[in-house]
PyMOL Python script that loads the backbone (N, CA, C, O; Angstrom):
from pymol import cmd

cmd.read_pdbstr("""\
ATOM      1  N   MET A   1      35.568  -4.196   3.835  1.00  0.00           N
ATOM      2  CA  MET A   1      34.917  -3.618   5.003  1.00  0.00           C
ATOM      3  C   MET A   1      34.012  -2.456   4.601  1.00  0.00           C
ATOM      4  O   MET A   1      32.883  -2.353   5.081  1.00  0.00           O
ATOM      5  N   ALA A   2      34.505  -1.580   3.721  1.00  0.00           N
ATOM      6  CA  ALA A   2      33.710  -0.432   3.284  1.00  0.00           C
ATOM      7  C   ALA A   2      32.489  -0.892   2.486  1.00  0.00           C
ATOM      8  O   ALA A   2      31.408  -0.313   2.596  1.00  0.00           O
ATOM      9  N   LEU A   3      32.677  -1.932   1.689  1.00  0.00           N
ATOM     10  CA  LEU A   3      31.552  -2.455   0.906  1.00  0.00           C
ATOM     11  C   LEU A   3      30.480  -3.018   1.830  1.00  0.00           C
ATOM     12  O   LEU A   3      29.287  -2.799   1.618  1.00  0.00           O
ATOM     13  N   ARG A   4      30.908  -3.731   2.837  1.00  0.00           N
ATOM     14  CA  ARG A   4      29.968  -4.298   3.804  1.00  0.00           C
ATOM     15  C   ARG A   4      29.187  -3.203   4.527  1.00  0.00           C
ATOM     16  O   ARG A   4      27.974  -3.317   4.699  1.00  0.00           O
ATOM     17  N   ALA A   5      29.876  -2.144   4.951  1.00  0.00           N
ATOM     18  CA  ALA A   5      29.214  -1.026   5.629  1.00  0.00           C
ATOM     19  C   ALA A   5      28.220  -0.335   4.687  1.00  0.00           C
ATOM     20  O   ALA A   5      27.131   0.060   5.104  1.00  0.00           O
ATOM     21  N   ALA A   6      28.602  -0.197   3.425  1.00  0.00           N
ATOM     22  CA  ALA A   6      27.711   0.436   2.448  1.00  0.00           C
ATOM     23  C   ALA A   6      26.455  -0.406   2.239  1.00  0.00           C
ATOM     24  O   ALA A   6      25.354   0.134   2.135  1.00  0.00           O
ATOM     25  N   LEU A   7      26.619  -1.720   2.177  1.00  0.00           N
ATOM     26  CA  LEU A   7      25.458  -2.601   2.002  1.00  0.00           C
ATOM     27  C   LEU A   7      24.526  -2.538   3.209  1.00  0.00           C
ATOM     28  O   LEU A   7      23.305  -2.509   3.054  1.00  0.00           O
ATOM     29  N   ILE A   8      25.092  -2.517   4.391  1.00  0.00           N
ATOM     30  CA  ILE A   8      24.275  -2.429   5.602  1.00  0.00           C
ATOM     31  C   ILE A   8      23.532  -1.097   5.650  1.00  0.00           C
ATOM     32  O   ILE A   8      22.342  -1.055   5.964  1.00  0.00           O
ATOM     33  N   LEU A   9      24.229  -0.021   5.339  1.00  0.00           N
ATOM     34  CA  LEU A   9      23.606   1.305   5.349  1.00  0.00           C
ATOM     35  C   LEU A   9      22.481   1.405   4.329  1.00  0.00           C
ATOM     36  O   LEU A   9      21.413   1.936   4.632  1.00  0.00           O
ATOM     37  N   SER A  10      22.715   0.898   3.123  1.00  0.00           N
ATOM     38  CA  SER A  10      21.668   0.983   2.104  1.00  0.00           C
ATOM     39  C   SER A  10      20.470   0.115   2.481  1.00  0.00           C
ATOM     40  O   SER A  10      19.334   0.487   2.186  1.00  0.00           O
ATOM     41  N   SER A  11      20.693  -1.026   3.122  1.00  0.00           N
ATOM     42  CA  SER A  11      19.583  -1.870   3.578  1.00  0.00           C
ATOM     43  C   SER A  11      18.750  -1.148   4.631  1.00  0.00           C
ATOM     44  O   SER A  11      17.520  -1.198   4.603  1.00  0.00           O
ATOM     45  N   LEU A  12      19.426  -0.480   5.556  1.00  0.00           N
ATOM     46  CA  LEU A  12      18.704   0.268   6.587  1.00  0.00           C
ATOM     47  C   LEU A  12      17.906   1.412   5.988  1.00  0.00           C
ATOM     48  O   LEU A  12      16.774   1.660   6.401  1.00  0.00           O
ATOM     49  N   LEU A  13      18.479   2.107   5.024  1.00  0.00           N
ATOM     50  CA  LEU A  13      17.766   3.219   4.384  1.00  0.00           C
ATOM     51  C   LEU A  13      16.543   2.731   3.641  1.00  0.00           C
ATOM     52  O   LEU A  13      15.482   3.352   3.703  1.00  0.00           O
ATOM     53  N   LEU A  14      16.686   1.616   2.934  1.00  0.00           N
ATOM     54  CA  LEU A  14      15.532   1.072   2.210  1.00  0.00           C
ATOM     55  C   LEU A  14      14.439   0.631   3.169  1.00  0.00           C
ATOM     56  O   LEU A  14      13.257   0.840   2.898  1.00  0.00           O
ATOM     57  N   ALA A  15      14.810   0.033   4.268  1.00  0.00           N
ATOM     58  CA  ALA A  15      13.822  -0.407   5.255  1.00  0.00           C
ATOM     59  C   ALA A  15      13.107   0.780   5.878  1.00  0.00           C
ATOM     60  O   ALA A  15      11.903   0.716   6.128  1.00  0.00           O
ATOM     61  N   ALA A  16      13.831   1.857   6.131  1.00  0.00           N
ATOM     62  CA  ALA A  16      13.231   3.042   6.744  1.00  0.00           C
ATOM     63  C   ALA A  16      12.300   3.750   5.780  1.00  0.00           C
ATOM     64  O   ALA A  16      11.314   4.354   6.203  1.00  0.00           O
ATOM     65  N   CYS A  17      12.597   3.685   4.494  1.00  0.00           N
ATOM     66  CA  CYS A  17      11.779   4.377   3.493  1.00  0.00           C
ATOM     67  C   CYS A  17      10.507   3.607   3.166  1.00  0.00           C
ATOM     68  O   CYS A  17       9.531   4.186   2.689  1.00  0.00           O
ATOM     69  N   GLY A  18      10.516   2.320   3.420  1.00  0.00           N
ATOM     70  CA  GLY A  18       9.363   1.505   3.064  1.00  0.00           C
ATOM     71  C   GLY A  18       8.162   1.840   3.925  1.00  0.00           C
ATOM     72  O   GLY A  18       8.271   1.981   5.143  1.00  0.00           O
ATOM     73  N   SER A  19       7.025   1.965   3.280  1.00  0.00           N
ATOM     74  CA  SER A  19       5.811   2.217   4.040  1.00  0.00           C
ATOM     75  C   SER A  19       5.031   0.918   4.151  1.00  0.00           C
ATOM     76  O   SER A  19       5.371  -0.075   3.507  1.00  0.00           O
ATOM     77  N   SER A  20       4.015   0.924   4.943  1.00  0.00           N
ATOM     78  CA  SER A  20       3.210  -0.268   5.140  1.00  0.00           C
ATOM     79  C   SER A  20       2.429  -0.600   3.884  1.00  0.00           C
ATOM     80  O   SER A  20       2.084   0.274   3.090  1.00  0.00           O
ATOM     81  N   GLN A  21       2.164  -1.869   3.729  1.00  0.00           N
ATOM     82  CA  GLN A  21       1.290  -2.328   2.668  1.00  0.00           C
ATOM     83  C   GLN A  21      -0.043  -2.697   3.306  1.00  0.00           C
ATOM     84  O   GLN A  21      -0.106  -3.062   4.480  1.00  0.00           O
ATOM     85  N   TYR A  22      -1.087  -2.597   2.528  1.00  0.00           N
ATOM     86  CA  TYR A  22      -2.431  -2.933   2.995  1.00  0.00           C
ATOM     87  C   TYR A  22      -3.048  -3.915   2.018  1.00  0.00           C
ATOM     88  O   TYR A  22      -2.890  -3.782   0.804  1.00  0.00           O
ATOM     89  N   LEU A  23      -3.749  -4.898   2.549  1.00  0.00           N
ATOM     90  CA  LEU A  23      -4.496  -5.837   1.726  1.00  0.00           C
ATOM     91  C   LEU A  23      -5.962  -5.440   1.762  1.00  0.00           C
ATOM     92  O   LEU A  23      -6.554  -5.269   2.828  1.00  0.00           O
ATOM     93  N   ILE A  24      -6.527  -5.299   0.584  1.00  0.00           N
ATOM     94  CA  ILE A  24      -7.944  -4.947   0.457  1.00  0.00           C
ATOM     95  C   ILE A  24      -8.651  -6.162  -0.133  1.00  0.00           C
ATOM     96  O   ILE A  24      -8.333  -6.596  -1.240  1.00  0.00           O
ATOM     97  N   SER A  25      -9.613  -6.709   0.610  1.00  0.00           N
ATOM     98  CA  SER A  25     -10.408  -7.808   0.056  1.00  0.00           C
ATOM     99  C   SER A  25     -11.725  -7.215  -0.450  1.00  0.00           C
ATOM    100  O   SER A  25     -12.318  -6.342   0.183  1.00  0.00           O
ATOM    101  N   THR A  26     -12.158  -7.709  -1.596  1.00  0.00           N
ATOM    102  CA  THR A  26     -13.348  -7.160  -2.245  1.00  0.00           C
ATOM    103  C   THR A  26     -14.501  -8.157  -2.215  1.00  0.00           C
ATOM    104  O   THR A  26     -14.319  -9.327  -1.877  1.00  0.00           O
ATOM    105  N   GLN A  27     -15.676  -7.683  -2.570  1.00  0.00           N
ATOM    106  CA  GLN A  27     -16.892  -8.498  -2.596  1.00  0.00           C
ATOM    107  C   GLN A  27     -16.727  -9.741  -3.470  1.00  0.00           C
ATOM    108  O   GLN A  27     -17.266 -10.799  -3.145  1.00  0.00           O
ATOM    109  N   ASN A  28     -15.984  -9.622  -4.579  1.00  0.00           N
ATOM    110  CA  ASN A  28     -15.844 -10.759  -5.494  1.00  0.00           C
ATOM    111  C   ASN A  28     -14.656 -11.656  -5.145  1.00  0.00           C
ATOM    112  O   ASN A  28     -14.324 -12.559  -5.914  1.00  0.00           O
ATOM    113  N   GLY A  29     -14.011 -11.423  -3.998  1.00  0.00           N
ATOM    114  CA  GLY A  29     -12.931 -12.288  -3.535  1.00  0.00           C
ATOM    115  C   GLY A  29     -11.539 -11.876  -3.976  1.00  0.00           C
ATOM    116  O   GLY A  29     -10.565 -12.557  -3.653  1.00  0.00           O
ATOM    117  N   THR A  30     -11.427 -10.784  -4.701  1.00  0.00           N
ATOM    118  CA  THR A  30     -10.119 -10.308  -5.139  1.00  0.00           C
ATOM    119  C   THR A  30      -9.360  -9.716  -3.964  1.00  0.00           C
ATOM    120  O   THR A  30      -9.940  -9.031  -3.122  1.00  0.00           O
ATOM    121  N   MET A  31      -8.053  -9.985  -3.911  1.00  0.00           N
ATOM    122  CA  MET A  31      -7.172  -9.392  -2.908  1.00  0.00           C
ATOM    123  C   MET A  31      -6.285  -8.374  -3.619  1.00  0.00           C
ATOM    124  O   MET A  31      -5.561  -8.714  -4.554  1.00  0.00           O
ATOM    125  N   ILE A  32      -6.349  -7.129  -3.167  1.00  0.00           N
ATOM    126  CA  ILE A  32      -5.576  -6.040  -3.773  1.00  0.00           C
ATOM    127  C   ILE A  32      -4.530  -5.591  -2.766  1.00  0.00           C
ATOM    128  O   ILE A  32      -4.834  -5.403  -1.588  1.00  0.00           O
ATOM    129  N   THR A  33      -3.287  -5.417  -3.235  1.00  0.00           N
ATOM    130  CA  THR A  33      -2.235  -4.879  -2.375  1.00  0.00           C
ATOM    131  C   THR A  33      -2.136  -3.383  -2.629  1.00  0.00           C
ATOM    132  O   THR A  33      -1.912  -2.946  -3.758  1.00  0.00           O
ATOM    133  N   ALA A  34      -2.306  -2.607  -1.569  1.00  0.00           N
ATOM    134  CA  ALA A  34      -2.190  -1.146  -1.642  1.00  0.00           C
ATOM    135  C   ALA A  34      -0.871  -0.745  -0.989  1.00  0.00           C
ATOM    136  O   ALA A  34      -0.497  -1.294   0.047  1.00  0.00           O
ATOM    137  N   TYR A  35      -0.172   0.205  -1.588  1.00  0.00           N
ATOM    138  CA  TYR A  35       1.125   0.646  -1.086  1.00  0.00           C
ATOM    139  C   TYR A  35       1.031   1.987  -0.369  1.00  0.00           C
ATOM    140  O   TYR A  35       2.041   2.648  -0.127  1.00  0.00           O
ATOM    141  N   SER A  36      -0.183   2.376  -0.034  1.00  0.00           N
ATOM    142  CA  SER A  36      -0.449   3.515   0.849  1.00  0.00           C
ATOM    143  C   SER A  36      -1.744   3.182   1.579  1.00  0.00           C
ATOM    144  O   SER A  36      -2.520   2.338   1.131  1.00  0.00           O
ATOM    145  N   LYS A  37      -1.968   3.845   2.696  1.00  0.00           N
ATOM    146  CA  LYS A  37      -3.187   3.569   3.452  1.00  0.00           C
ATOM    147  C   LYS A  37      -4.403   4.016   2.638  1.00  0.00           C
ATOM    148  O   LYS A  37      -4.491   5.182   2.255  1.00  0.00           O
ATOM    149  N   PRO A  38      -5.333   3.110   2.371  1.00  0.00           N
ATOM    150  CA  PRO A  38      -6.536   3.496   1.634  1.00  0.00           C
ATOM    151  C   PRO A  38      -7.336   4.533   2.421  1.00  0.00           C
ATOM    152  O   PRO A  38      -7.548   4.396   3.625  1.00  0.00           O
ATOM    153  N   GLU A  39      -7.771   5.568   1.712  1.00  0.00           N
ATOM    154  CA  GLU A  39      -8.543   6.639   2.337  1.00  0.00           C
ATOM    155  C   GLU A  39      -9.841   6.836   1.573  1.00  0.00           C
ATOM    156  O   GLU A  39      -9.876   6.742   0.346  1.00  0.00           O
ATOM    157  N   LEU A  40     -10.901   7.111   2.311  1.00  0.00           N
ATOM    158  CA  LEU A  40     -12.209   7.320   1.703  1.00  0.00           C
ATOM    159  C   LEU A  40     -12.358   8.763   1.246  1.00  0.00           C
ATOM    160  O   LEU A  40     -12.143   9.698   2.018  1.00  0.00           O
ATOM    161  N   ASP A  41     -12.733   8.935  -0.030  1.00  0.00           N
ATOM    162  CA  ASP A  41     -13.103  10.250  -0.549  1.00  0.00           C
ATOM    163  C   ASP A  41     -14.614  10.349  -0.354  1.00  0.00           C
ATOM    164  O   ASP A  41     -15.383   9.727  -1.088  1.00  0.00           O
ATOM    165  N   LYS A  42     -15.033  11.131   0.634  1.00  0.00           N
ATOM    166  CA  LYS A  42     -16.453  11.204   0.997  1.00  0.00           C
ATOM    167  C   LYS A  42     -17.315  11.764  -0.125  1.00  0.00           C
ATOM    168  O   LYS A  42     -18.494  11.424  -0.222  1.00  0.00           O
ATOM    169  N   LYS A  43     -16.749  12.612  -0.969  1.00  0.00           N
ATOM    170  CA  LYS A  43     -17.528  13.186  -2.081  1.00  0.00           C
ATOM    171  C   LYS A  43     -17.894  12.127  -3.122  1.00  0.00           C
ATOM    172  O   LYS A  43     -19.009  12.119  -3.644  1.00  0.00           O
ATOM    173  N   THR A  44     -16.946  11.234  -3.417  1.00  0.00           N
ATOM    174  CA  THR A  44     -17.175  10.258  -4.480  1.00  0.00           C
ATOM    175  C   THR A  44     -17.564   8.878  -3.964  1.00  0.00           C
ATOM    176  O   THR A  44     -18.087   8.065  -4.726  1.00  0.00           O
ATOM    177  N   GLY A  45     -17.315   8.594  -2.669  1.00  0.00           N
ATOM    178  CA  GLY A  45     -17.592   7.273  -2.126  1.00  0.00           C
ATOM    179  C   GLY A  45     -16.578   6.233  -2.558  1.00  0.00           C
ATOM    180  O   GLY A  45     -16.849   5.033  -2.515  1.00  0.00           O
ATOM    181  N   MET A  46     -15.404   6.699  -2.978  1.00  0.00           N
ATOM    182  CA  MET A  46     -14.354   5.801  -3.460  1.00  0.00           C
ATOM    183  C   MET A  46     -13.218   5.728  -2.454  1.00  0.00           C
ATOM    184  O   MET A  46     -12.854   6.728  -1.836  1.00  0.00           O
ATOM    185  N   MET A  47     -12.657   4.522  -2.295  1.00  0.00           N
ATOM    186  CA  MET A  47     -11.454   4.326  -1.509  1.00  0.00           C
ATOM    187  C   MET A  47     -10.273   4.556  -2.453  1.00  0.00           C
ATOM    188  O   MET A  47     -10.205   3.962  -3.529  1.00  0.00           O
ATOM    189  N   GLU A  48      -9.346   5.422  -2.041  1.00  0.00           N
ATOM    190  CA  GLU A  48      -8.196   5.728  -2.877  1.00  0.00           C
ATOM    191  C   GLU A  48      -6.919   5.253  -2.206  1.00  0.00           C
ATOM    192  O   GLU A  48      -6.765   5.355  -0.990  1.00  0.00           O
ATOM    193  N   TYR A  49      -6.004   4.729  -3.019  1.00  0.00           N
ATOM    194  CA  TYR A  49      -4.725   4.213  -2.524  1.00  0.00           C
ATOM    195  C   TYR A  49      -3.715   4.249  -3.666  1.00  0.00           C
ATOM    196  O   TYR A  49      -4.076   4.510  -4.814  1.00  0.00           O
ATOM    197  N   LYS A  50      -2.448   3.986  -3.349  1.00  0.00           N
ATOM    198  CA  LYS A  50      -1.401   3.909  -4.374  1.00  0.00           C
ATOM    199  C   LYS A  50      -1.108   2.448  -4.684  1.00  0.00           C
ATOM    200  O   LYS A  50      -1.061   1.605  -3.788  1.00  0.00           O
ATOM    201  N   ASP A  51      -0.911   2.163  -5.975  1.00  0.00           N
ATOM    202  CA  ASP A  51      -0.560   0.801  -6.373  1.00  0.00           C
ATOM    203  C   ASP A  51       0.961   0.634  -6.378  1.00  0.00           C
ATOM    204  O   ASP A  51       1.681   1.539  -5.956  1.00  0.00           O
ATOM    205  N   ALA A  52       1.450  -0.497  -6.846  1.00  0.00           N
ATOM    206  CA  ALA A  52       2.883  -0.813  -6.828  1.00  0.00           C
ATOM    207  C   ALA A  52       3.702   0.173  -7.666  1.00  0.00           C
ATOM    208  O   ALA A  52       4.891   0.363  -7.407  1.00  0.00           O
ATOM    209  N   ASP A  53       3.081   0.797  -8.662  1.00  0.00           N
ATOM    210  CA  ASP A  53       3.780   1.759  -9.516  1.00  0.00           C
ATOM    211  C   ASP A  53       3.671   3.193  -8.997  1.00  0.00           C
ATOM    212  O   ASP A  53       4.172   4.123  -9.630  1.00  0.00           O
ATOM    213  N   GLY A  54       3.018   3.373  -7.846  1.00  0.00           N
ATOM    214  CA  GLY A  54       2.878   4.708  -7.271  1.00  0.00           C
ATOM    215  C   GLY A  54       1.717   5.512  -7.824  1.00  0.00           C
ATOM    216  O   GLY A  54       1.579   6.694  -7.509  1.00  0.00           O
ATOM    217  N   ARG A  55       0.878   4.888  -8.647  1.00  0.00           N
ATOM    218  CA  ARG A  55      -0.290   5.578  -9.212  1.00  0.00           C
ATOM    219  C   ARG A  55      -1.444   5.550  -8.231  1.00  0.00           C
ATOM    220  O   ARG A  55      -1.625   4.579  -7.496  1.00  0.00           O
ATOM    221  N   ARG A  56      -2.238   6.641  -8.224  1.00  0.00           N
ATOM    222  CA  ARG A  56      -3.456   6.693  -7.401  1.00  0.00           C
ATOM    223  C   ARG A  56      -4.517   5.842  -8.076  1.00  0.00           C
ATOM    224  O   ARG A  56      -4.796   6.004  -9.264  1.00  0.00           O
ATOM    225  N   VAL A  57      -5.104   4.939  -7.311  1.00  0.00           N
ATOM    226  CA  VAL A  57      -6.142   4.040  -7.797  1.00  0.00           C
ATOM    227  C   VAL A  57      -7.332   4.182  -6.867  1.00  0.00           C
ATOM    228  O   VAL A  57      -7.164   4.485  -5.686  1.00  0.00           O
ATOM    229  N   SER A  58      -8.532   3.967  -7.385  1.00  0.00           N
ATOM    230  CA  SER A  58      -9.708   4.049  -6.529  1.00  0.00           C
ATOM    231  C   SER A  58     -10.625   2.865  -6.792  1.00  0.00           C
ATOM    232  O   SER A  58     -10.669   2.311  -7.890  1.00  0.00           O
ATOM    233  N   ILE A  59     -11.356   2.497  -5.743  1.00  0.00           N
ATOM    234  CA  ILE A  59     -12.328   1.417  -5.814  1.00  0.00           C
ATOM    235  C   ILE A  59     -13.549   1.863  -5.005  1.00  0.00           C
ATOM    236  O   ILE A  59     -13.418   2.525  -3.975  1.00  0.00           O
ATOM    237  N   ASN A  60     -14.715   1.494  -5.479  1.00  0.00           N
ATOM    238  CA  ASN A  60     -15.940   1.862  -4.782  1.00  0.00           C
ATOM    239  C   ASN A  60     -15.941   1.252  -3.385  1.00  0.00           C
ATOM    240  O   ASN A  60     -15.662   0.064  -3.223  1.00  0.00           O
ATOM    241  N   LYS A  61     -16.253   2.059  -2.383  1.00  0.00           N
ATOM    242  CA  LYS A  61     -16.220   1.583  -0.986  1.00  0.00           C
ATOM    243  C   LYS A  61     -17.195   0.435  -0.755  1.00  0.00           C
ATOM    244  O   LYS A  61     -16.980  -0.383   0.139  1.00  0.00           O
ATOM    245  N   ASP A  62     -18.255   0.361  -1.540  1.00  0.00           N
ATOM    246  CA  ASP A  62     -19.231  -0.723  -1.393  1.00  0.00           C
ATOM    247  C   ASP A  62     -18.660  -2.071  -1.830  1.00  0.00           C
ATOM    248  O   ASP A  62     -19.197  -3.117  -1.465  1.00  0.00           O
ATOM    249  N   GLN A  63     -17.577  -2.055  -2.608  1.00  0.00           N
ATOM    250  CA  GLN A  63     -16.934  -3.289  -3.053  1.00  0.00           C
ATOM    251  C   GLN A  63     -15.915  -3.816  -2.042  1.00  0.00           C
ATOM    252  O   GLN A  63     -15.479  -4.963  -2.134  1.00  0.00           O
ATOM    253  N   VAL A  64     -15.536  -2.970  -1.071  1.00  0.00           N
ATOM    254  CA  VAL A  64     -14.508  -3.337  -0.094  1.00  0.00           C
ATOM    255  C   VAL A  64     -15.139  -4.091   1.078  1.00  0.00           C
ATOM    256  O   VAL A  64     -16.090  -3.616   1.699  1.00  0.00           O
ATOM    257  N   VAL A  65     -14.596  -5.268   1.367  1.00  0.00           N
ATOM    258  CA  VAL A  65     -15.060  -6.074   2.500  1.00  0.00           C
ATOM    259  C   VAL A  65     -14.196  -5.792   3.723  1.00  0.00           C
ATOM    260  O   VAL A  65     -14.708  -5.606   4.827  1.00  0.00           O
ATOM    261  N   GLN A  66     -12.875  -5.763   3.515  1.00  0.00           N
ATOM    262  CA  GLN A  66     -11.950  -5.618   4.630  1.00  0.00           C
ATOM    263  C   GLN A  66     -10.635  -5.016   4.154  1.00  0.00           C
ATOM    264  O   GLN A  66     -10.215  -5.242   3.019  1.00  0.00           O
ATOM    265  N   ILE A  67      -9.985  -4.248   5.029  1.00  0.00           N
ATOM    266  CA  ILE A  67      -8.655  -3.702   4.773  1.00  0.00           C
ATOM    267  C   ILE A  67      -7.782  -4.102   5.949  1.00  0.00           C
ATOM    268  O   ILE A  67      -8.124  -3.846   7.103  1.00  0.00           O
ATOM    269  N   VAL A  68      -6.643  -4.737   5.650  1.00  0.00           N
ATOM    270  CA  VAL A  68      -5.738  -5.218   6.680  1.00  0.00           C
ATOM    271  C   VAL A  68      -4.326  -4.699   6.397  1.00  0.00           C
ATOM    272  O   VAL A  68      -3.852  -4.781   5.264  1.00  0.00           O
ATOM    273  N   GLU A  69      -3.656  -4.167   7.418  1.00  0.00           N
ATOM    274  CA  GLU A  69      -2.276  -3.706   7.260  1.00  0.00           C
ATOM    275  C   GLU A  69      -1.351  -4.908   7.358  1.00  0.00           C
ATOM    276  O   GLU A  69      -1.523  -5.770   8.220  1.00  0.00           O
ATOM    277  N   ARG A  70      -0.355  -4.959   6.455  1.00  0.00           N
ATOM    278  CA  ARG A  70       0.649  -6.036   6.479  1.00  0.00           C
ATOM    279  C   ARG A  70       1.921  -5.568   7.095  1.00  0.00           C
ATOM    280  O   ARG A  70       2.876  -6.338   7.200  1.00  0.00           O
TER     281      ARG A  70
END
""", "prot")
cmd.dss("prot")
cmd.show_as("cartoon", "prot")
cmd.util.cbc("prot")
cmd.orient("prot")
């Protein structure tokens, strides 16, 4: 019983901690999964987001066709 409760609790915590994923489609047809909401850096013209490893990644906004939340 305690093991079952622990599994349920940990599942709920993981679900609550998860943030939305975003799909970024590019001019060349590549689909990129972003693990944070892509944001435009107006100074550089780059869209910045976090990848699966939590690193900040950027792509030129002119290469982005569409961003969709999953």
